[in-house]
N, C-alpha and C positions, 0 to 999 in steps of 0.2 A: 567161465576160463579158469583151470585148475593150476595153482601155483605148486612148484615143486619142492618138497624140504629136504634138501640132501643134508644128509648123516655123515660127518666126518666117520672115516676108518678108524681103527684104534692107532695106526701109525700116524695118520694124517693129524690127530688130536694129540698124539705125544710130541709131534713138531710143532704143533700150534701150543701146546703147554710148554715147550724149552723156547722158543721164541717169546714168550710172554714174562717167562720166567728171567729172559736177558734184556727185557723191555726192549724188543724188537717190533717195531708195528708197521714199518715202512719199507720197499724194499730198499731205498738207499741205506739202509744200517746193515744189510748183510755183508758182513766184512769179517773174513777168517781172523784176521790178526784182533779185532777187535773182539770176536766171539773168543776166540782162542784165551784171551785176557781174562774176560769175565768167567771162564771156566776154570783158571788157572793151569792153563796146559802150556806147556811152553812149545810155541811153532818156529819150526826152523825150515830154511830152504837150502838144498842141497842136489848136486848132479847125481841122485840117486832115486831109485823107485819111492814114490811115497809108501810110508808106513806109520804106523803108531808103536811107542814103545813105553816100556813101564819100568821105572826105578826105584825099588824103595817109594811105592806109592805116589811117585812124580810122574805125571804123564807128557809125551814129547809126541809131538806129530810132526815128521819131517815130510816136507812137499818137494817132489822133483821140480828145479826151479828152471829145468828145461823146456816146460812143458807150457802150453798157452795160459794165460790167468784165467778163462772159462774151466779149461781143463784141470786147474790148482783148484779152485773153487769146486769142481765136482769130487775131486780127490779128497780134497778138506773133510767133504760130509762123506763120504766113503771111509775113510779113516776114523772120523769122529763116532760113527757109528760102531765100529770094532770096539773103540776106547769106552761107550757108554754100553755096549751090551755083550761084548765077548771078552772077558778078562783069561780067557783060557788059554793054556800054551798051543799054538798051532800043532805043534810037533807030535803032541800026543792024541791027537784027535785024528780019527779015521778020514779019508778023503772025501767022503761024502757029506761027513758034518762040515768040513772045512767049504767044500763048494755051497752047501746050504747058507752057511754064514756069508760067503761073498756074495751070494744072490741077494740075501737080507741085506747087508750093506749097500750094493748097489741100488736097490729098491729104496731104501732109506734116503742116500746120497739125491736120487732123482727128485724125491720130494721135498727133501729139505732145501735143496739149492734152487727149487724154482716156487716154492712157497712163499707168499708175502703176508 
């Protein structure tokens, strides 16, 4: 019988590294308020579509409080990816680049929100 040795994708490895840097090793530690605090991100809840903003090097993630807890967690993962990887002004990018960045953020959120 052969054992399968799964090799993490670069995205999965980067999420694993991020969790390790935040001392997260158990699913119960997956808390957006705690993660935001550890990353020095201001986390806000408001009745607007979730987004990330940067002003003078300070990042804030705004989460739509009208969403379910699970949807808020997924939005947090999505916006966190934009903060970590996409610092450009979306207004200056072509529609195809914005679409690519949104797909990348959704893929990151899928893995980030379900990894442990």
